[in-house]
Kinemage of the C-alpha trace (Angstrom):
@kinemage 1
@onewidth
@group {chain A} dominant
@subgroup {mainchain}
@vectorlist {calphas} color= white
{ca met a 1} P 31.354 2.850 -9.353
{ca asp a 2} L 31.418 2.768 -5.591
{ca gly a 3} L 29.570 -0.211 -4.094
{ca arg a 4} L 27.831 1.917 -1.485
{ca ala a 5} L 26.497 4.310 -4.129
{ca phe a 6} L 25.154 1.378 -6.132
{ca val a 7} L 23.413 -0.106 -3.091
{ca met a 8} L 21.869 3.241 -2.166
{ca gly a 9} L 20.706 3.802 -5.754
{ca met a 10} L 19.105 0.375 -5.961
{ca ser a 11} L 17.546 0.940 -2.530
{ca ala a 12} L 15.966 4.158 -3.789
{ca leu a 13} L 14.630 2.289 -6.803
{ca gly a 14} L 13.263 -0.461 -4.547
{ca ala a 15} L 11.629 2.153 -2.306
{ca ala a 16} L 9.957 3.725 -5.336
{ca ile a 17} L 8.601 0.351 -6.414
{ca ala a 18} L 7.411 -0.385 -2.864
{ca thr a 19} L 5.416 2.845 -2.746
{ca leu a 20} L 3.561 1.814 -5.899
{ca ser a 21} L 1.615 -0.613 -3.706
{ca gly a 22} L -0.467 2.396 -2.662
{ca leu a 23} L -1.692 2.761 -6.229
{ca gly a 24} L -3.388 -0.630 -6.305
{ca ser a 25} L -4.778 -0.154 -2.841
{ca gly a 26} L -6.281 3.218 -3.727
{ca leu a 27} L -7.869 1.890 -6.891
{ca gly a 28} L -9.300 -1.090 -5.037
{ca gln a 29} L -10.761 1.056 -2.297
{ca gly a 30} L -12.334 3.396 -4.834
{ca ile a 31} L -13.931 0.527 -6.704
{ca ala a 32} L -15.157 -1.008 -3.441
{ca ala a 33} L -16.719 2.267 -2.293
{ca gly a 34} L -18.422 2.747 -5.667
{ca asn a 35} L -19.819 -0.774 -5.651
{ca ala a 36} L -20.964 -0.373 -2.042
{ca ala a 37} L -22.795 2.847 -2.916
{ca ala a 38} L -24.469 1.097 -5.836
{ca ala a 39} L -25.442 -1.831 -3.600
{ca val a 40} L -26.955 0.493 -0.999
{ca gly a 41} L -28.872 2.217 -3.779
{ca arg a 42} L -30.320 -1.122 -4.902
{ca gln a 43} L -30.980 -2.475 -1.403
{ca pro a 44} L -31.176 0.311 1.212
{ca glu a 45} L -32.249 -2.005 4.040
{ca ala a 46} L -28.860 -3.789 3.916
{ca arg a 47} L -26.896 -0.564 4.381
{ca gly a 48} L -25.333 -1.603 7.706
{ca asp a 49} L -24.069 -4.946 6.449
{ca ile a 50} L -22.745 -3.475 3.199
{ca thr a 51} L -20.965 -0.626 4.976
{ca ser a 52} L -19.310 -2.842 7.583
{ca thr a 53} L -18.131 -5.318 4.939
{ca met a 54} L -16.754 -2.475 2.815
{ca leu a 55} L -14.902 -0.933 5.767
{ca ile a 56} L -13.290 -4.262 6.678
{ca gly a 57} L -12.243 -4.767 3.073
{ca cys a 58} L -10.804 -1.252 2.842
{ca ala a 59} L -8.878 -1.753 6.083
{ca leu a 60} L -7.348 -4.948 4.730
{ca ala a 61} L -6.477 -3.221 1.451
{ca glu a 62} L -4.865 -0.342 3.308
{ca thr a 63} L -2.449 -2.688 5.072
{ca cys a 64} L -0.790 -3.350 1.712
{ca ser a 65} L -0.046 0.355 1.340
{ca ile a 66} L 1.258 0.593 4.878
{ca tyr a 67} L 3.581 -2.380 4.340
{ca gly a 68} L 4.889 -0.746 1.157
{ca leu a 69} L 5.519 2.488 3.054
{ca ile a 70} L 7.361 0.649 5.818
{ca val a 71} L 9.561 -1.186 3.313
{ca ala a 72} L 10.343 2.100 1.552
{ca leu a 73} L 11.252 3.827 4.814
{ca ile a 74} L 13.484 0.943 5.874
{ca leu a 75} L 15.274 0.975 2.531
{ca leu a 76} L 15.799 4.734 2.617
{ca leu a 77} L 16.483 5.466 6.275
{ca ala a 78} L 17.702 2.274 7.957
{ca asn a 79} L 19.187 0.406 5.024
{ca pro a 80} L 20.383 -3.023 6.182
{ca phe a 81} L 22.409 -3.578 3.009
{ca thr a 82} L 24.904 -0.800 3.680
{ca ala a 83} L 26.199 -2.656 6.745
{ca ile a 84} L 27.331 -5.485 4.470
{ca leu a 85} L 29.638 -3.125 2.549
{ca ala a 86} L 31.227 -1.578 5.636
């Protein structure tokens, strides 16, 4: 097997694993939104505080997905490991 083909195959596998970070982020954001809606239902006067806290939490959770996407794009499009084989 050619070394470059092996590196590109493993890079594709690593990119697939990196994109799975979006799965956890999406589940976490869904749970957070559901719990925030339940909290607003129980205590409507705290709607502003609950919403702002939820939005900050969702923004922080979304960064995990973005980092996974960036790692996947680097591995697929600008692979630093192929330069080692050249």
